[in-house]
VMD Tcl script that draws the C-alpha trace (Angstrom):
set ca {
  {0.00 0.00 0.00}
  {1.48 3.33 -1.07}
  {1.91 6.14 1.43}
  {2.71 9.78 0.93}
  {5.95 10.55 2.81}
  {4.97 14.23 3.02}
  {1.31 13.81 3.98}
  {0.67 16.41 6.72}
  {-2.87 15.30 7.60}
  {-3.36 13.88 11.08}
  {-6.80 12.42 11.83}
  {-8.33 12.47 15.33}
  {-6.88 9.63 17.39}
  {-6.77 7.73 20.66}
  {-3.20 6.96 21.76}
  {-3.15 4.19 24.37}
  {0.27 3.93 26.03}
  {0.85 0.67 27.91}
  {3.55 1.47 30.43}
  {2.08 4.97 30.58}
  {3.76 5.80 33.90}
  {7.10 4.23 33.01}
  {10.46 5.75 32.12}
  {10.01 5.83 28.33}
  {6.56 7.39 28.54}
  {7.55 10.09 31.02}
  {10.91 10.98 29.44}
  {10.08 10.73 25.73}
  {6.55 9.86 24.65}
  {4.48 12.31 26.69}
  {6.89 15.26 26.22}
  {6.88 14.56 22.48}
  {3.08 14.50 22.35}
  {2.97 17.72 24.38}
  {5.28 19.44 21.87}
  {3.12 18.28 18.97}
  {0.08 19.69 20.76}
  {1.88 22.96 21.44}
  {2.68 23.22 17.71}
  {-0.94 22.66 16.77}
  {-0.51 19.23 15.23}
  {-2.91 17.24 17.41}
  {-6.59 17.41 16.40}
  {-8.84 18.87 19.12}
  {-10.77 15.71 20.07}
  {-7.74 13.39 20.28}
  {-7.04 11.57 23.56}
  {-3.94 10.14 25.24}
  {-4.64 7.23 27.57}
  {-2.03 5.96 29.97}
  {-2.32 2.36 31.15}
  {-0.16 0.72 33.79}
  {-0.23 -0.98 37.19}
  {0.07 2.38 38.96}
  {-3.07 3.22 40.90}
  {-3.59 6.72 39.57}
  {-6.90 8.49 39.34}
  {-7.27 10.69 36.28}
  {-6.36 13.89 38.24}
  {-3.41 12.05 39.82}
  {-2.12 11.06 36.40}
  {-2.55 14.57 35.03}
  {-0.53 15.95 37.96}
  {2.10 13.22 37.46}
  {2.47 14.11 33.78}
  {2.69 17.84 34.49}
  {5.49 17.27 37.00}
  {7.45 15.17 34.52}
  {6.96 17.63 31.67}
  {8.63 20.33 33.76}
  {11.52 17.93 34.41}
  {12.07 16.49 30.94}
  {11.27 19.32 28.54}
  {14.79 20.72 28.85}
  {13.79 24.09 30.23}
  {11.00 24.67 27.71}
  {8.01 26.58 28.94}
  {4.99 24.46 29.86}
  {2.66 27.36 29.20}
  {-0.76 27.41 30.78}
  {-2.86 27.45 27.62}
  {-1.11 24.47 26.03}
  {-1.01 22.55 29.30}
  {-4.71 23.09 29.96}
  {-5.52 21.74 26.49}
  {-3.10 18.83 26.86}
  {-4.36 17.98 30.35}
  {-7.88 17.53 29.02}
  {-6.57 14.92 26.59}
  {-5.05 12.81 29.37}
  {-6.83 9.77 30.76}
  {-5.57 6.86 32.83}
  {-6.65 3.27 33.32}
  {-5.06 1.25 36.16}
  {-4.45 -2.25 34.82}
  {-2.12 -5.20 34.53}
  {-1.78 -5.41 30.77}
  {-1.27 -9.18 30.79}
  {-4.14 -9.95 33.21}
  {-7.90 -9.40 33.17}
  {-8.16 -6.47 35.57}
  {-8.66 -3.06 33.97}
  {-9.45 -4.18 30.44}
  {-13.24 -3.59 30.70}
  {-12.52 -0.03 31.88}
  {-10.20 0.59 28.92}
  {-12.71 -0.81 26.43}
  {-15.51 1.31 27.92}
  {-13.39 4.45 27.62}
  {-12.43 3.68 24.00}
  {-16.01 2.92 22.98}
  {-17.42 5.95 24.77}
  {-16.42 8.22 21.90}
  {-14.47 6.37 19.17}
  {-11.83 8.34 17.30}
  {-10.86 7.87 13.67}
  {-7.55 6.16 14.51}
  {-6.64 3.99 17.51}
  {-2.99 3.43 18.41}
  {-1.66 0.99 21.02}
  {1.90 1.85 22.05}
  {3.57 -1.03 23.92}
  {6.21 0.73 26.06}
  {6.70 -2.50 27.99}
  {9.09 -5.44 28.19}
  {9.19 -7.36 24.87}
  {7.89 -10.60 26.40}
  {4.58 -8.79 27.03}
  {4.06 -7.78 23.38}
  {2.29 -11.01 22.42}
  {0.09 -11.29 25.54}
  {-0.99 -7.64 25.28}
  {-1.86 -8.03 21.59}
  {-4.01 -11.05 22.40}
  {-5.74 -9.14 25.22}
  {-6.46 -6.24 22.87}
  {-8.26 -8.61 20.53}
  {-10.04 -10.66 23.21}
  {-11.28 -7.62 25.14}
  {-12.95 -5.94 22.18}
  {-10.50 -3.01 22.21}
  {-9.44 -3.71 18.62}
  {-10.83 -1.38 15.98}
  {-10.78 -1.94 12.19}
  {-7.82 0.41 11.62}
  {-6.00 0.01 14.95}
  {-2.17 0.16 14.91}
  {0.33 -1.22 17.37}
  {3.77 0.23 18.12}
  {6.53 -2.11 19.34}
  {9.55 -0.65 21.12}
  {12.98 -2.12 20.58}
  {14.34 -4.61 21.26}
  {12.12 -7.05 19.41}
  {13.36 -10.10 21.33}
  {16.90 -11.01 22.34}
  {17.72 -13.32 19.41}
  {16.22 -14.53 16.14}
  {14.00 -17.19 17.73}
  {12.45 -14.81 20.27}
  {11.97 -12.11 17.61}
  {10.15 -14.59 15.37}
  {7.98 -15.66 18.29}
  {7.01 -12.06 19.11}
  {6.32 -11.28 15.47}
  {4.16 -14.39 15.17}
  {2.18 -13.56 18.30}
  {1.54 -9.92 17.41}
  {0.90 -10.88 13.79}
  {-2.05 -13.07 14.76}
  {-3.85 -9.88 15.86}
  {-2.45 -7.09 13.69}
  {-1.66 -7.34 9.96}
  {1.91 -6.42 9.03}
  {1.00 -3.01 7.59}
  {-0.45 -1.99 10.98}
  {2.58 -3.08 13.04}
  {5.04 -0.22 13.65}
  {8.41 -1.41 15.01}
  {10.02 1.78 16.20}
  {13.69 2.71 16.20}
  {13.84 6.35 17.26}
  {17.15 6.86 15.40}
  {15.20 6.75 12.14}
  {13.23 9.82 13.26}
  {16.30 12.01 13.70}
  {16.58 14.87 11.21}
  {20.12 14.03 10.10}
  {19.29 10.37 9.57}
  {16.37 11.29 7.33}
  {18.64 13.75 5.55}
  {20.75 10.80 4.42}
  {18.03 10.01 1.89}
  {18.06 13.60 0.63}
  {21.85 13.88 0.64}
  {22.26 10.74 -1.42}
  {19.32 10.79 -3.77}
  {18.63 14.52 -4.35}
  {22.21 15.64 -5.04}
  {23.92 14.61 -8.24}
  {27.28 15.43 -6.64}
  {27.28 12.39 -4.33}
  {25.44 9.49 -5.91}
  {28.05 8.79 -8.66}
  {30.76 8.72 -5.95}
  {28.79 6.54 -3.53}
  {30.48 3.23 -4.29}
  {33.68 1.25 -3.86}
  {35.63 2.99 -6.63}
  {35.59 6.29 -4.71}
  {34.96 5.38 -1.04}
  {37.73 3.79 1.00}
  {35.72 2.91 4.10}
  {32.80 3.99 6.29}
  {32.75 4.52 10.06}
  {29.57 4.54 12.16}
  {29.97 5.53 15.81}
  {27.24 5.72 18.45}
  {28.97 6.65 21.70}
  {27.37 7.39 25.07}
  {29.04 9.09 28.01}
  {26.49 7.67 30.45}
  {26.74 4.22 32.01}
  {23.85 1.81 32.38}
  {22.08 4.04 34.94}
  {19.11 2.16 36.45}
  {19.00 -0.50 33.72}
  {21.48 -2.93 35.27}
  {19.12 -5.89 35.38}
  {18.11 -5.45 31.75}
  {21.50 -4.44 30.38}
  {23.44 -7.28 32.01}
  {21.25 -9.73 30.08}
  {21.60 -7.77 26.86}
  {24.90 -6.01 26.14}
  {25.98 -3.50 23.53}
  {25.66 -5.83 20.52}
  {21.98 -6.57 21.15}
  {21.10 -3.17 22.61}
  {22.66 -0.92 19.97}
  {24.16 -2.73 16.97}
  {21.15 -4.91 16.15}
  {18.95 -1.87 15.66}
  {20.52 1.63 15.68}
  {23.84 0.93 13.97}
  {22.49 -1.53 11.43}
  {19.70 0.88 10.49}
  {22.26 3.63 9.89}
  {24.35 1.20 7.86}
  {21.32 0.35 5.72}
  {20.61 4.00 4.92}
  {24.25 4.61 3.97}
  {24.55 1.47 1.84}
  {21.10 0.96 0.27}
  {20.45 1.27 -3.45}
  {18.25 4.14 -4.68}
  {14.59 3.22 -4.13}
  {12.16 3.61 -7.01}
  {10.11 6.00 -4.84}
  {9.66 7.07 -1.24}
  {6.82 4.60 -0.84}
  {7.34 2.83 2.46}
  {7.81 -0.58 0.92}
  {10.23 0.67 -1.74}
  {12.55 2.14 0.91}
  {12.33 -0.91 3.15}
  {12.86 -3.29 0.21}
  {16.25 -1.67 -0.39}
  {17.22 -1.79 3.29}
  {16.53 -5.52 3.58}
  {18.85 -6.17 0.62}
  {21.72 -4.59 2.56}
  {21.07 -6.71 5.66}
  {20.95 -9.89 3.59}
  {24.24 -8.95 1.90}
  {26.17 -8.60 5.18}
  {29.03 -11.10 5.18}
  {28.70 -13.57 8.08}
  {31.16 -13.22 10.98}
  {31.93 -16.72 12.25}
  {34.25 -18.14 14.89}
  {37.32 -17.86 12.66}
  {36.60 -14.12 12.18}
  {35.79 -12.77 15.63}
  {39.42 -12.33 16.69}
  {40.16 -9.81 13.93}
  {36.70 -8.49 13.02}
  {35.14 -7.85 16.43}
  {36.13 -6.40 19.79}
  {34.21 -6.61 23.07}
  {34.87 -4.24 25.95}
  {33.64 -3.56 29.47}
  {34.23 -0.28 31.29}
  {36.12 0.09 34.54}
  {36.18 3.04 36.94}
  {37.52 6.25 35.45}
  {36.56 9.87 34.86}
  {34.48 11.76 32.32}
  {34.95 15.53 32.02}
  {36.87 15.42 35.29}
  {34.13 13.68 37.27}
  {34.92 10.20 38.65}
  {32.60 7.38 37.56}
  {32.37 3.82 38.79}
  {33.07 0.67 36.85}
  {30.56 -1.76 35.40}
  {30.90 -4.27 38.25}
  {29.97 -1.53 40.74}
  {26.69 -0.75 38.97}
  {23.43 -1.85 40.59}
  {22.05 -5.27 39.56}
  {25.22 -6.30 37.70}
  {26.68 -9.74 38.39}
  {30.18 -9.64 39.88}
  {31.58 -11.99 37.23}
  {29.57 -10.58 34.33}
  {30.90 -11.09 30.80}
  {28.41 -8.64 29.26}
  {30.01 -6.19 26.84}
  {29.40 -2.45 27.27}
  {31.43 -1.70 24.13}
  {31.76 -3.39 20.79}
  {33.58 -2.61 17.56}
  {32.97 -4.56 14.36}
  {34.45 -4.65 10.90}
  {31.44 -5.39 8.70}
  {31.51 -6.12 4.98}
  {28.71 -6.00 2.40}
  {28.90 -8.60 -0.33}
  {27.48 -6.79 -3.34}
  {28.79 -4.91 -6.38}
  {28.49 -1.41 -4.91}
  {30.38 -2.11 -1.68}
  {32.74 -5.01 -2.39}
  {36.05 -4.30 -0.68}
  {34.75 -1.35 1.40}
  {34.78 -2.10 5.14}
  {32.16 -0.61 7.44}
  {33.62 -0.05 10.90}
  {30.91 0.01 13.58}
  {31.59 1.21 17.11}
  {29.35 1.74 20.14}
  {29.89 1.89 23.86}
  {28.99 3.20 27.29}
  {31.18 5.61 29.29}
  {32.85 7.08 26.22}
  {34.51 10.53 26.46}
  {31.47 12.19 24.89}
  {28.00 11.50 23.63}
  {28.15 11.47 19.85}
  {26.54 9.66 16.95}
  {28.06 10.16 13.52}
  {28.73 8.59 10.17}
  {32.07 9.20 8.45}
  {32.47 8.54 4.72}
  {36.20 8.35 3.98}
  {36.91 8.86 0.28}
  {39.87 7.37 -1.53}
  {43.00 9.50 -2.08}
  {43.68 11.25 -5.35}
  {45.69 9.06 -7.77}
  {48.76 11.32 -7.61}
  {49.61 13.97 -4.99}
  {51.14 16.98 -6.75}
  {51.75 19.20 -3.70}
  {54.93 17.89 -2.04}
  {57.06 19.89 0.34}
  {54.38 22.13 1.84}
  {53.76 20.28 5.10}
  {50.49 18.71 4.03}
  {49.93 15.02 3.64}
  {47.70 13.48 1.03}
  {44.85 12.86 3.48}
  {41.71 12.05 1.46}
  {38.49 14.04 1.58}
  {36.01 13.07 4.26}
  {32.24 13.52 4.64}
  {31.02 13.69 8.25}
  {27.33 13.29 9.03}
  {26.73 14.21 12.68}
  {23.50 12.65 13.93}
  {23.73 14.01 17.47}
  {24.41 16.36 19.15}
  {24.71 19.62 17.15}
  {23.56 18.02 13.91}
  {25.53 18.88 10.81}
  {26.84 17.59 7.50}
  {30.44 18.60 6.77}
  {32.65 17.89 3.77}
  {36.36 18.18 4.60}
  {38.36 19.35 1.56}
  {41.86 20.60 0.87}
  {42.22 24.33 0.26}
  {45.07 26.84 -0.04}
  {45.81 28.98 2.99}
  {45.58 32.70 2.11}
  {48.74 34.75 1.83}
  {52.03 35.03 -0.08}
  {55.18 33.02 0.37}
  {54.40 29.68 -1.13}
  {51.58 27.23 -1.53}
  {50.41 26.08 1.90}
  {47.55 23.61 2.08}
  {45.00 23.19 4.82}
  {42.00 20.91 5.22}
  {38.82 22.94 5.80}
  {35.17 22.05 6.11}
  {32.20 22.97 3.95}
  {29.74 22.92 6.81}
  {25.95 22.60 6.79}
  {25.02 23.25 10.40}
  {21.30 22.63 10.75}
  {20.94 25.00 13.71}
  {22.67 27.87 11.90}
  {21.04 27.24 8.51}
  {17.43 26.72 9.56}
  {17.37 28.87 12.73}
  {14.87 26.61 14.45}
  {14.75 23.86 17.02}
  {14.39 20.41 15.50}
  {11.60 18.16 16.73}
  {12.60 15.18 18.82}
  {12.75 11.93 16.85}
  {9.74 10.56 18.72}
  {7.65 13.58 17.73}
  {7.82 12.70 14.05}
  {7.47 8.95 14.56}
  {4.46 9.17 16.89}
  {2.61 11.24 14.32}
  {3.72 8.99 11.45}
  {1.96 6.10 13.20}
  {-1.29 8.09 13.22}
  {-0.78 8.95 9.54}
  {-0.18 5.28 8.76}
  {3.23 6.07 7.25}
  {5.61 3.19 8.08}
  {8.55 4.38 5.94}
  {10.74 5.10 8.99}
  {9.78 1.91 10.84}
  {11.23 -1.58 10.62}
  {9.49 -4.35 8.73}
  {9.41 -7.89 10.09}
  {11.94 -9.21 7.60}
  {14.34 -6.36 8.50}
  {14.24 -7.24 12.19}
  {14.76 -10.92 11.54}
  {17.56 -10.40 9.00}
  {19.38 -8.18 11.51}
  {19.02 -10.83 14.23}
  {20.29 -13.51 11.86}
  {23.56 -11.58 11.44}
  {23.81 -10.70 15.14}
  {23.14 -14.29 16.23}
  {26.14 -15.45 14.17}
  {28.40 -13.07 16.10}
  {26.93 -14.08 19.46}
  {27.41 -17.73 18.55}
  {31.00 -17.10 17.46}
  {31.78 -15.32 20.74}
  {30.32 -18.24 22.68}
  {32.20 -20.81 20.59}
  {35.56 -19.10 21.03}
  {35.04 -18.07 24.66}
  {35.65 -14.45 23.70}
  {35.49 -12.19 26.76}
  {35.24 -8.40 27.04}
  {38.49 -6.47 27.34}
  {38.53 -3.86 30.12}
  {38.71 -0.18 29.24}
  {38.82 2.88 31.46}
  {35.68 5.01 31.58}
  {36.29 8.20 29.63}
  {38.30 6.51 26.87}
  {37.30 5.28 23.41}
  {37.25 1.63 24.40}
  {39.92 -1.07 24.71}
  {43.19 -0.78 22.79}
  {42.17 -3.74 20.67}
  {39.46 -1.54 19.12}
  {42.20 0.77 17.86}
  {44.10 -2.24 16.52}
  {40.95 -3.45 14.73}
  {41.03 -0.51 12.33}
  {44.74 0.36 12.37}
  {45.79 -3.07 11.16}
  {44.04 -2.00 7.95}
  {46.15 1.22 7.90}
  {43.12 3.30 8.89}
  {42.20 5.17 12.08}
  {39.06 6.06 13.99}
  {37.78 9.57 13.35}
  {37.59 11.64 16.54}
  {36.48 15.25 16.30}
  {38.92 16.73 18.76}
  {41.90 15.26 16.89}
  {40.72 16.11 13.39}
  {42.10 19.61 13.15}
  {39.39 20.80 10.78}
}
mol new
graphics top color blue
foreach p $ca { graphics top sphere $p radius 0.5 }
foreach p [lrange $ca 0 end-1] q [lrange $ca 1 end] { graphics top cylinder $p $q radius 0.2 }
display resetview
């Protein structure tokens, strides 16, 4: 079914958020919906219904949401007029989503005044996705055009992902299942499509003849915070690579789609995932690195090590860092390595894609202090989003030809003079529109898990254990060796000199 990527129309809706008093809802979902309401994008009769085991009355929930908006809106004004309108949208149903209690109350509320679109957002643990979907159907809460949103991770391996997809798929058809990865809602990530397919400058160069390698880094300065129980069963490979990094890789490496129809874009992404070369036991020693942070300091403040975090096993072998040399077995990318890197307790929070072009065939500027460093395209996803092309230029002035690498910089903040919407703001509204272009299809999720499971199996087979690294560094030294044995180096902004 075709969808218009630019369709601005938003019909009246009911947004039911299971886990409506949880961390994701309070930090991201409700602030994002508030911003959309403030900007006039939510139709007047739309409702937002929280559902969780908390025993809130409706006024209690409204007060709870107001308190959290003040905390998580980053200093933005929660003005009275917008808040009064938003408050009237808020409802709450105390319930255990996987049990009987509360479901009749939810159904009565939904049927009291049906809206054009009904969305069920499952901000819960993945093992509840199937049971909640079945309850939605059995209770009578399902409407003809109802949609369901599944938060990542979809399972913890291929088998569990297939089981969840099967269970949810018995209730909702595939075109009404929205598997969300908030990275795909970020402005710079979406701009990848425009950068590649709207500019004749880049597309002819976007292949192995002109690109030497690609780096994708998603670094976090925070540790595991209050997620110790979850994270210690998951690790960086499952938590970040399986979804965020592989989705970025797909957008960098995909072929041009025939259109921006949701299926055309996702058809090209699945081809990339299926072309990823397997990483087996014989490869993990030189194509992957696992790390685990120890006590250190970030921006001068001491931080504790992974073993000192709450709910972490004392002998845990869970990785908090991973680096991977990935290869895509197709004509466009044969021989071009994709270096993926993600970790906790890095020196800074940064997500970026670096396209390293090949050097010119012959360097004709000897003796001026410059080396023949190739051009580089940097796509900063967060923070301070920008796209920058590093090129050689002559330094002004007499006395010889002195070269310097300088950046042609598209800073989004400086160019567009406006605050960008949070990724969830766009994606929450795209669900209401029925536009699944920026969401993952079932075959995408399962293809990604197929590749990840091979790495997990290879680690288990070889007994590979995480290498320690000090908090505030860029991971274990073996991560540096991973790329430098190929005569390349990780891009780090502070050492770039441009």
